[in-house]
N, C-alpha and C positions, 0 to 999 in steps of 0.2 A: 411783636413784629412792628416794624415801622418802615417808612419809605424814605430814601435818601436821594437827593436833598429833600428836606421836609422837617417835620416836627421831630427833633432828635435829642432834646434835653431830658436826661434821666435824673430825677431827684431822689436821693437816698437819705432817709431820716433814721436817726437812732433815738430810741425812746427809753426812758426809765419807767419800767412797768411798775405800777402801784398795785400791790396785791391786797391792800386794805380796801374794803368796800367803800364806795362813795367818793374816793379821791380820784383825781384825774391823773393819767399817765403824763409824765413831763418830757418835753422834747429836750434831749441832750444836745443835739446839733444836727446839721444837715450838710450834705455835699451835693454838688451838681456835676454831672458828667455830660459833656457834649459829644454824643456819639458821632455826629457828622464831622466834627473837627478831627476826631481820631480816624475815621474811615478814609477821609480825603488827605490825610497826612502821609507823605512818603516814608517818613521816619517810623511812624506807627505801623504802617503796612509792612515794612521790612522786619520789624521786631515780631509782628504777629505771624509772619510767614514761618518763623522758626518755632515760636511757642507764644502762648498768650502772656503778655507782660504783666507783671504785678505792679500796680501803681499805688502810690501813697497819696491819699486825697485828704485835705484838712476838713474837719467838722467845724462848722461855724453856726452862730446864732445871729439873727438880725439885731438883737438887743445889745451886742457887745462886739468889739473888734478882736477880742482874745480868741484864739483857736481853742476849741473845746475837746480836741483829740484828733486822731487820725484814723482813716480806714485803709486797709490794704484791700485793693479791689482788682479782680481780673475781669476785664471787659472783652468778651468775644463777639466779633461782628462778622457776619458772613451772609451771602445771598440765601434767601429763605429755602431754596431747593437743597442747598448743602446742609442746612440745619438738621435734616432727617438722617443724612449719611454720616455727619461728623459726630464723633462721640463727645459727650459732655465732659469737660475737664473734671478731673478728680480733685475736689477741694477739701478732702478729708484732712482734718488737722493731724499734726504729728502726735505720737503717743505722749501721754502725760508723764512727766518725770518729777521727782521730788527735788525741791530747792530750799535753801535757807536764805531768807531775806533779812539783811541787817540795815537799819536806817539810823541816822543821827539827826535829831531835830536840834539845830543850833540856836534858833532864835524865834521868838514870837514877838511881833511888832504891831502896835496899833490895835490890839484887842480891847474891847470895852471892859471897864473895871466892873467887877462883880459887886463891890461895896462902894456905892457912890459917896458915902459919908467920909470914909478914910481914903477914897480914891485908890484902892488896892484890890488885888485878887490873889487867891491861892490857886495858881494855875497848874494844870498838868495836861499832857497831850495823849490821846488815844489813837492807835493805829489798828485798823481792822481790814482783813481781806475777806470780803463777803463770799459766802459759799464754801469756805475752806474750814474744815473741822468745826462745823457749827458756829461759824462767825466768831471764833475766838479772837480776842484782842489783847494787845499789850499796852501798858500804860507807862509813861515816864514817871519819875518821882515828882512830888509836888514842889513847886517853887512858891514858897510861902511869902505873902505880902509883896507880890510883884507890883511895881508902880508903873503908871503911864502905859499900861497895856503891853509891857515888855517883860519877858521871862527869860 
């Protein structure tokens, strides 16, 4: 609960959980939602009166300008007395379905050379979907004697 106008910034952080003992969880990125801006916006009020709108909010880090991903967020705001009467939105995810994912890695540029004497590397790329079928991965073929960090 909060009071509007007043302190209304909500900070959402996404972390990379480190399941190995002794290592720290890493911050993937964070997003900020200004509840007050939404509540006092006629456009947001109109959308919320029909249903809670899904917003796409970028995840950012202070150490880089690059977006670290996006969050899909539903932000419901109502007077506190209505909170007890209003049912909480069902945010249950859709049922899982099987998909086949195909990717082509066209180029690797600027990678450091594994052999500093010959200034070459025998490079290959690995793709993994964590948590799927025991973290199985696929490898490309090896690009033998790649120069200048390019394969």
